[in-house]
C-alpha positions in Angstrom: -4.2 -31.3 -40.4 -3.2 -28.0 -39.9 -6.8 -26.4 -40.0 -7.5 -28.4 -36.7 -4.2 -27.7 -35.0 -4.7 -23.9 -35.7 -8.9 -24.2 -34.3 -7.2 -25.6 -31.0 -5.1 -23.1 -30.9 -7.8 -19.9 -31.6 -9.6 -21.9 -29.3 -7.2 -21.9 -26.5 -6.9 -18.4 -26.8 -10.2 -17.3 -26.5 -10.1 -19.4 -23.5 -7.0 -17.8 -22.4 -8.6 -13.9 -23.1 -11.8 -14.7 -21.5 -10.2 -15.7 -18.0 -8.2 -12.5 -18.8 -11.8 -10.5 -18.0 -12.8 -12.4 -15.6 -9.8 -11.3 -13.5 -10.4 -7.8 -14.9 -13.9 -7.5 -14.1 -12.6 -9.4 -10.6 -9.9 -6.8 -9.8 -12.8 -4.0 -11.0 -14.5 -5.4 -7.9 -11.6 -5.8 -5.2 -11.2 -1.8 -6.0 -14.8 -0.9 -5.6 -15.7 -2.5 -2.4 -13.5 -0.3 -0.2 -15.0 3.1 -2.0 -18.7 1.8 -1.6 -18.1 0.7 2.2 -16.7 4.0 2.8 -19.6 6.1 1.1 -22.0 3.4 3.0 -20.4 4.5 6.7 -20.8 8.6 5.6 -24.2 8.2 4.8 -24.7 6.4 7.9 -22.9 8.7 10.0 -24.7 11.2 8.1 -28.3 9.8 9.1 -27.7 9.8 12.5 -27.3 12.9 12.9 -29.9 14.2 11.0 -32.5 11.6 13.9 -30.5 12.5 16.2 -31.2 16.4 15.8 -34.6 15.1 14.5 -35.2 14.2 18.1 -34.1 17.1 19.5 -36.0 19.4 17.4 -39.7 17.1 18.4 -38.4 17.5 21.8 -38.4 20.9 22.2 -41.9 21.0 20.0 -42.8 19.1 22.6 -42.1 20.8 25.6 -43.1 24.1 23.4 -46.3 22.9 22.9 -46.9 21.4 26.5 -46.0 25.1 27.9 -48.2 27.0 26.3 -51.5 24.7 26.0 -50.7 24.8 30.1 -50.9 28.4 29.6 -54.0 28.3 28.0 -56.1 25.7 29.8 -57.2 27.2 32.6 -56.7 25.6 36.1 
């Protein structure tokens, strides 16, 4: 009789520990989401700045090449 009681108590404690571990993992995930979101936003802003700069450089290069090609080719 005592062994059944003790095994039930042990099982109940294992279930409580399992729930506690789930709560800890959910708390960690909840704490990580804002930091991940901030990282993504920062990376997005950086990527946007890089793409804008690349487009500007591409336009400058195209204008320079157009000016050079109009000088080289006689009319």
